[in-house]
C-alpha positions, -999 to +999 in steps of 0.1 A: -024-073-014-013-039-025-004-011-001+009+014-026+014+017-063+049+029-072+050+052-102+073+043-131+098+066-148+086+083-179+086+057-207+084+028-184+106+009-159+123-010-187+136+023-202+152+035-170+158+006-145+181+028-123+154+054-118+129+026-112+152+011-086+155+045-069+117+048-068+113+013-053+140+020-028+123+051-016+089+034-014+103+004+005+122+026+029+091+047+036+070+016+042+096+001+065+098+034+085+061+032+091+062-003+105+098-008+116+091-002+153+059-023+155+059-057+171+051-087+148+019-093+167+007-057+160+016-061+123-003-093+120-033-078+138-033-048+113-031-072+084-059-093+097-082-063+103-074-050+068-082-084+052-114-087+072-126-055+056-123-068+020-156-072+004-174-049+028-192-019+014-214+009+027-246+018+009-244+056+002-279+060-012-298+088+004-329+078+023-359+090+004-388+103+025 
């Protein structure tokens, strides 16, 4: 499961591992801040609801009359 894609430094992570580590640190800290105060039960419920939605779609075709 992917929550967020972390951009790489110009030229790729292998060219600037320190910058990549800084990007990852920021992304992980942001993610933790969003869920850090939640109870485990609430986190699991969120995850379950998200997974249940996989494979669902909405038909966006306009009704023709």
